C-alpha positions as CSV (number, residue, x, y, z in Angstrom):
1,M,-131.2,2.5,-36.4
2,P,-128.0,4.9,-37.9
3,S,-130.3,7.5,-38.2
4,L,-131.6,7.1,-34.1
5,N,-127.8,7.0,-32.9
6,K,-126.8,10.2,-35.4
7,N,-129.5,12.2,-33.8
8,L,-129.0,10.7,-30.0
9,I,-125.4,12.3,-30.7
10,F,-127.1,15.3,-32.2
11,V,-129.4,16.5,-29.4
12,S,-127.1,15.4,-26.8
13,T,-124.7,17.4,-27.9
14,L,-126.6,20.6,-28.2
15,F,-128.3,19.8,-24.6
16,L,-125.1,19.5,-22.8
17,T,-123.4,23.0,-25.0
18,I,-126.6,24.8,-23.7
19,L,-126.8,23.2,-20.4
20,T,-122.5,23.6,-19.6
21,D,-122.6,27.2,-20.9
22,Q,-125.8,28.4,-18.7
23,W,-124.0,26.7,-15.7
24,S,-121.0,28.4,-16.3
25,K,-122.8,31.9,-16.6
26,I,-124.5,31.6,-13.4
27,F,-121.1,30.3,-11.6
28,A,-119.5,33.3,-13.3
29,I,-122.6,35.5,-11.8
30,H,-122.0,34.2,-8.4
31,N,-118.0,34.3,-8.3
32,F,-116.9,37.1,-10.7
33,Q,-118.7,40.0,-9.5
34,E,-115.0,41.4,-8.9
35,K,-112.2,40.9,-11.6
36,K,-109.9,37.2,-10.8
37,E,-106.7,37.6,-12.3
38,I,-105.3,34.3,-13.1
39,I,-101.8,35.3,-15.0
40,P,-101.8,38.6,-14.7
41,D,-102.3,40.9,-17.3
42,F,-103.1,38.2,-19.8
43,F,-105.8,35.7,-18.4
44,A,-108.7,37.0,-15.8
45,F,-112.3,35.8,-15.3
46,T,-114.2,39.2,-15.7
47,L,-118.2,39.8,-15.5
48,Q,-119.2,41.8,-18.1
49,A,-122.9,42.2,-19.6
50,N,-122.9,42.2,-23.6
51,K,-125.9,44.2,-25.0
52,G,-124.2,43.8,-28.1
53,I,-123.6,41.0,-30.6
54,A,-119.7,40.3,-31.2
55,F,-116.7,42.1,-29.8
56,S,-119.7,44.1,-28.4
57,I,-121.0,45.9,-31.3
58,T,-124.2,47.2,-30.9
59,F,-127.9,46.7,-32.1
60,N,-131.2,47.4,-31.2
61,K,-132.5,44.1,-28.9
62,F,-135.1,42.7,-31.0
63,L,-133.1,42.8,-34.5
64,I,-130.9,41.3,-32.5
65,I,-132.7,38.7,-31.0
66,I,-134.8,38.0,-34.5
67,F,-131.6,38.1,-36.4
68,S,-129.8,35.3,-33.8
69,S,-133.4,32.8,-34.0
70,L,-133.2,32.9,-38.1
71,L,-129.7,32.4,-38.3
72,L,-129.7,29.1,-35.6
73,I,-132.5,27.7,-37.8
74,L,-130.7,28.1,-41.4
75,V,-127.7,27.0,-40.0
76,F,-129.8,23.8,-38.2
77,F,-131.5,22.8,-41.7
78,L,-128.7,24.1,-43.8
79,S,-126.3,21.5,-41.9
80,R,-129.1,18.6,-41.9
81,K,-129.9,19.1,-45.6
82,Y,-126.7,19.7,-47.1
83,L,-123.6,18.5,-44.9
84,K,-122.8,15.1,-46.1
85,F,-119.4,13.4,-44.1
86,E,-118.2,10.3,-43.7
87,Y,-117.6,10.7,-40.3
88,K,-119.7,11.7,-36.8
89,T,-117.8,14.5,-36.6
90,P,-120.5,17.2,-37.5
91,N,-123.1,15.9,-35.6
92,I,-121.2,17.2,-32.5
93,L,-119.7,20.4,-34.5
94,I,-123.3,21.6,-35.7
95,P,-124.5,21.4,-32.3
96,L,-122.0,23.0,-30.5
97,I,-122.2,26.0,-33.2
98,I,-126.3,26.2,-32.7
99,G,-125.7,25.7,-29.3
100,G,-123.7,28.3,-28.1
101,G,-126.0,30.7,-29.9
102,I,-129.2,28.9,-28.4
103,S,-127.7,29.8,-25.3
104,N,-126.9,33.4,-25.6
105,L,-129.9,33.8,-27.4
106,I,-131.5,32.5,-23.9
107,D,-129.8,34.8,-22.2
108,R,-130.2,37.5,-24.5
109,I,-134.2,36.8,-23.8
110,R,-133.6,36.4,-20.1
111,L,-131.3,39.4,-19.9
112,G,-131.5,41.9,-22.1
113,S,-127.8,40.6,-22.5
114,V,-125.2,38.1,-22.8
115,I,-123.1,37.4,-20.3
116,D,-119.4,37.5,-21.0
117,F,-116.8,36.4,-18.3
118,I,-113.3,35.2,-20.0
119,S,-110.7,37.6,-20.4
120,I,-107.2,36.8,-22.4
121,S,-105.1,39.8,-22.9
122,K,-106.6,42.6,-24.9
123,Y,-109.4,41.3,-26.7
124,P,-113.0,40.9,-26.1
125,I,-114.4,39.2,-23.1
126,F,-116.2,36.0,-24.0
127,N,-118.1,33.1,-22.7
128,L,-118.5,29.3,-23.4
129,A,-120.7,29.4,-25.6
130,D,-118.3,31.8,-27.8
131,V,-115.7,29.5,-27.7
132,F,-118.0,26.4,-28.9
133,I,-119.2,28.7,-31.9
134,T,-115.3,29.4,-32.8
135,I,-114.2,25.7,-32.4
136,G,-117.4,24.1,-34.1
137,C,-116.7,26.3,-37.1
138,I,-113.3,26.0,-37.4
139,I,-112.9,22.0,-37.1
140,L,-115.9,22.1,-39.4
141,L,-114.2,24.2,-42.0
142,L,-111.0,22.0,-41.7
143,I,-112.9,18.9,-42.1
144,S,-115.0,20.5,-44.9
145,S,-112.0,21.6,-47.1
146,K,-110.6,18.5,-46.2
147,F,-114.0,16.7,-47.8
148,E,-113.6,18.6,-50.8
149,K,-110.3,18.0,-51.7
150,K,-110.6,14.7,-51.3
151,H,-113.6,14.4,-53.6
152,H,-112.5,16.7,-56.3
153,D,-109.1,14.9,-56.8
């Protein structure tokens, strides 16, 4: 039964991550055709179709889709096989990372680009999937280093 519970948490988080990001992008497409400044010169919502990868670096669309798909599959299988923690946190963090990647991949396949709409200061424009991926990776790294340190002392 604990395995069923872990899988339910994993799948639910994955589904909610994709759903939330896709909904936010639909909302952005319908509401942010023009830039909406929230805090002048610092925080705004502005729609951008990102044909590149992180930070708008451009590559061949087909290669990006293949590479993204393989990377998501690799992250999924490696995380399920090698990440063993005492807490349930990875069952939330891993699907945040994978769900964010899948959601951006859905955009890329469906639209030919990823919808970005959050603008903070001079940083590249991003979306909720990017936030989910970043938060998931940072917390997972912090937990992993704490876990490793605890088991090596």
